[in-house]
PyMOL commands that place a pseudoatom at each C-alpha (Angstrom):
pseudoatom trace, name=CA, resn=MET, resi=1, chain=A, elem=C, hetatm=0, pos=[76.537, 181.678, 225.043]
pseudoatom trace, name=CA, resn=ASN, resi=2, chain=A, elem=C, hetatm=0, pos=[75.579, 178.722, 227.231]
pseudoatom trace, name=CA, resn=ASN, resi=3, chain=A, elem=C, hetatm=0, pos=[71.957, 178.904, 226.112]
pseudoatom trace, name=CA, resn=ILE, resi=4, chain=A, elem=C, hetatm=0, pos=[72.885, 178.303, 222.464]
pseudoatom trace, name=CA, resn=HIS, resi=5, chain=A, elem=C, hetatm=0, pos=[75.065, 175.370, 223.552]
pseudoatom trace, name=CA, resn=GLU, resi=6, chain=A, elem=C, hetatm=0, pos=[72.089, 173.834, 225.340]
pseudoatom trace, name=CA, resn=VAL, resi=7, chain=A, elem=C, hetatm=0, pos=[69.804, 174.382, 222.337]
pseudoatom trace, name=CA, resn=ILE, resi=8, chain=A, elem=C, hetatm=0, pos=[72.281, 172.734, 219.969]
pseudoatom trace, name=CA, resn=LYS, resi=9, chain=A, elem=C, hetatm=0, pos=[72.978, 169.914, 222.416]
pseudoatom trace, name=CA, resn=THR, resi=10, chain=A, elem=C, hetatm=0, pos=[69.264, 169.247, 222.972]
pseudoatom trace, name=CA, resn=ARG, resi=11, chain=A, elem=C, hetatm=0, pos=[68.441, 169.241, 219.264]
pseudoatom trace, name=CA, resn=ALA, resi=12, chain=A, elem=C, hetatm=0, pos=[71.482, 167.147, 218.375]
pseudoatom trace, name=CA, resn=LEU, resi=13, chain=A, elem=C, hetatm=0, pos=[70.721, 164.581, 221.079]
pseudoatom trace, name=CA, resn=ALA, resi=14, chain=A, elem=C, hetatm=0, pos=[67.110, 164.360, 219.912]
pseudoatom trace, name=CA, resn=ALA, resi=15, chain=A, elem=C, hetatm=0, pos=[68.235, 163.813, 216.322]
pseudoatom trace, name=CA, resn=LEU, resi=16, chain=A, elem=C, hetatm=0, pos=[70.833, 161.246, 217.347]
pseudoatom trace, name=CA, resn=ARG, resi=17, chain=A, elem=C, hetatm=0, pos=[68.433, 159.322, 219.569]
pseudoatom trace, name=CA, resn=ALA, resi=18, chain=A, elem=C, hetatm=0, pos=[65.907, 159.186, 216.724]
pseudoatom trace, name=CA, resn=ASP, resi=19, chain=A, elem=C, hetatm=0, pos=[68.449, 157.295, 214.584]
pseudoatom trace, name=CA, resn=LYS, resi=20, chain=A, elem=C, hetatm=0, pos=[70.115, 153.947, 215.011]
pseudoatom trace, name=CA, resn=LEU, resi=21, chain=A, elem=C, hetatm=0, pos=[73.500, 154.959, 216.379]
pseudoatom trace, name=CA, resn=PRO, resi=22, chain=A, elem=C, hetatm=0, pos=[76.667, 153.202, 215.256]
pseudoatom trace, name=CA, resn=THR, resi=23, chain=A, elem=C, hetatm=0, pos=[78.307, 151.016, 217.891]
pseudoatom trace, name=CA, resn=ASP, resi=24, chain=A, elem=C, hetatm=0, pos=[81.816, 151.804, 216.688]
pseudoatom trace, name=CA, resn=GLN, resi=25, chain=A, elem=C, hetatm=0, pos=[83.248, 154.712, 218.737]
pseudoatom trace, name=CA, resn=TRP, resi=26, chain=A, elem=C, hetatm=0, pos=[84.943, 156.320, 215.718]
pseudoatom trace, name=CA, resn=ALA, resi=27, chain=A, elem=C, hetatm=0, pos=[81.739, 156.209, 213.673]
pseudoatom trace, name=CA, resn=LEU, resi=28, chain=A, elem=C, hetatm=0, pos=[79.756, 157.568, 216.626]
pseudoatom trace, name=CA, resn=LYS, resi=29, chain=A, elem=C, hetatm=0, pos=[82.174, 160.501, 217.029]
pseudoatom trace, name=CA, resn=ASN, resi=30, chain=A, elem=C, hetatm=0, pos=[81.795, 161.299, 213.342]
pseudoatom trace, name=CA, resn=ARG, resi=31, chain=A, elem=C, hetatm=0, pos=[77.989, 161.051, 213.505]
pseudoatom trace, name=CA, resn=VAL, resi=32, chain=A, elem=C, hetatm=0, pos=[77.925, 163.404, 216.507]
pseudoatom trace, name=CA, resn=GLY, resi=33, chain=A, elem=C, hetatm=0, pos=[80.200, 165.879, 214.709]
pseudoatom trace, name=CA, resn=VAL, resi=34, chain=A, elem=C, hetatm=0, pos=[78.061, 165.885, 211.581]
pseudoatom trace, name=CA, resn=THR, resi=35, chain=A, elem=C, hetatm=0, pos=[74.871, 166.208, 213.623]
pseudoatom trace, name=CA, resn=VAL, resi=36, chain=A, elem=C, hetatm=0, pos=[76.226, 169.155, 215.651]
pseudoatom trace, name=CA, resn=LEU, resi=37, chain=A, elem=C, hetatm=0, pos=[77.219, 170.869, 212.417]
pseudoatom trace, name=CA, resn=ALA, resi=38, chain=A, elem=C, hetatm=0, pos=[73.804, 170.194, 210.872]
pseudoatom trace, name=CA, resn=VAL, resi=39, chain=A, elem=C, hetatm=0, pos=[71.984, 171.553, 213.926]
pseudoatom trace, name=CA, resn=SER, resi=40, chain=A, elem=C, hetatm=0, pos=[74.239, 174.630, 214.009]
pseudoatom trace, name=CA, resn=THR, resi=41, chain=A, elem=C, hetatm=0, pos=[73.548, 175.241, 210.331]
pseudoatom trace, name=CA, resn=GLU, resi=42, chain=A, elem=C, hetatm=0, pos=[69.825, 174.846, 210.930]
pseudoatom trace, name=CA, resn=LEU, resi=43, chain=A, elem=C, hetatm=0, pos=[69.957, 177.415, 213.726]
pseudoatom trace, name=CA, resn=PHE, resi=44, chain=A, elem=C, hetatm=0, pos=[71.895, 179.785, 211.499]
pseudoatom trace, name=CA, resn=LYS, resi=45, chain=A, elem=C, hetatm=0, pos=[69.214, 179.409, 208.857]
pseudoatom trace, name=CA, resn=GLU, resi=46, chain=A, elem=C, hetatm=0, pos=[66.660, 180.276, 211.525]
pseudoatom trace, name=CA, resn=CYS, resi=47, chain=A, elem=C, hetatm=0, pos=[68.459, 183.613, 211.849]
pseudoatom trace, name=CA, resn=VAL, resi=48, chain=A, elem=C, hetatm=0, pos=[69.871, 183.069, 215.299]
pseudoatom trace, name=CA, resn=ASP, resi=49, chain=A, elem=C, hetatm=0, pos=[72.509, 185.750, 215.572]
pseudoatom trace, name=CA, resn=VAL, resi=50, chain=A, elem=C, hetatm=0, pos=[75.226, 183.745, 217.281]
pseudoatom trace, name=CA, resn=ARG, resi=51, chain=A, elem=C, hetatm=0, pos=[78.743, 183.018, 216.141]
pseudoatom trace, name=CA, resn=LEU, resi=52, chain=A, elem=C, hetatm=0, pos=[79.973, 179.575, 217.092]
pseudoatom trace, name=CA, resn=THR, resi=53, chain=A, elem=C, hetatm=0, pos=[83.697, 178.975, 217.184]
pseudoatom trace, name=CA, resn=LYS, resi=54, chain=A, elem=C, hetatm=0, pos=[85.504, 175.714, 216.616]
pseudoatom trace, name=CA, resn=THR, resi=55, chain=A, elem=C, hetatm=0, pos=[85.953, 175.546, 220.396]
pseudoatom trace, name=CA, resn=ASP, resi=56, chain=A, elem=C, hetatm=0, pos=[82.185, 175.851, 220.849]
pseudoatom trace, name=CA, resn=HIS, resi=57, chain=A, elem=C, hetatm=0, pos=[81.613, 172.949, 218.451]
pseudoatom trace, name=CA, resn=LYS, resi=58, chain=A, elem=C, hetatm=0, pos=[84.192, 170.831, 220.293]
pseudoatom trace, name=CA, resn=SER, resi=59, chain=A, elem=C, hetatm=0, pos=[82.613, 171.643, 223.654]
pseudoatom trace, name=CA, resn=ILE, resi=60, chain=A, elem=C, hetatm=0, pos=[79.139, 170.705, 222.425]
pseudoatom trace, name=CA, resn=HIS, resi=61, chain=A, elem=C, hetatm=0, pos=[80.533, 167.555, 220.817]
pseudoatom trace, name=CA, resn=ARG, resi=62, chain=A, elem=C, hetatm=0, pos=[82.211, 166.562, 224.103]
pseudoatom trace, name=CA, resn=ASP, resi=63, chain=A, elem=C, hetatm=0, pos=[78.994, 167.185, 226.084]
pseudoatom trace, name=CA, resn=ILE, resi=64, chain=A, elem=C, hetatm=0, pos=[76.974, 165.026, 223.691]
pseudoatom trace, name=CA, resn=MET, resi=65, chain=A, elem=C, hetatm=0, pos=[79.495, 162.191, 223.870]
pseudoatom trace, name=CA, resn=LYS, resi=66, chain=A, elem=C, hetatm=0, pos=[79.240, 162.325, 227.697]
pseudoatom trace, name=CA, resn=GLU, resi=67, chain=A, elem=C, hetatm=0, pos=[75.417, 162.282, 227.545]
pseudoatom trace, name=CA, resn=LEU, resi=68, chain=A, elem=C, hetatm=0, pos=[75.427, 159.311, 225.186]
pseudoatom trace, name=CA, resn=ALA, resi=69, chain=A, elem=C, hetatm=0, pos=[77.979, 157.465, 227.333]
pseudoatom trace, name=CA, resn=HIS, resi=70, chain=A, elem=C, hetatm=0, pos=[75.807, 157.950, 230.433]
pseudoatom trace, name=CA, resn=ALA, resi=71, chain=A, elem=C, hetatm=0, pos=[72.695, 156.863, 228.540]
pseudoatom trace, name=CA, resn=ASN, resi=72, chain=A, elem=C, hetatm=0, pos=[74.378, 153.601, 227.533]
pseudoatom trace, name=CA, resn=HIS, resi=73, chain=A, elem=C, hetatm=0, pos=[75.266, 152.647, 231.126]
for i in range(1, 73): cmd.bond("trace and resi %d" % i, "trace and resi %d" % (i + 1))
show_as sticks, trace
zoom trace
């Protein structure tokens, strides 16, 4: 399951870095959540046979927030 997490995280980070990110923490959290969902949906459409739970989404979301926090320092 870790491989799918990395794929989603990598794609989501690439999509987020391509956009102008909001500076407000609340708005950033929402943007990350929407992006993770969009990437997951895209992967589903690509017929990846993986079931992501709400916990998986939260874990990916948390990892992305950490990556973005480190990138801003």
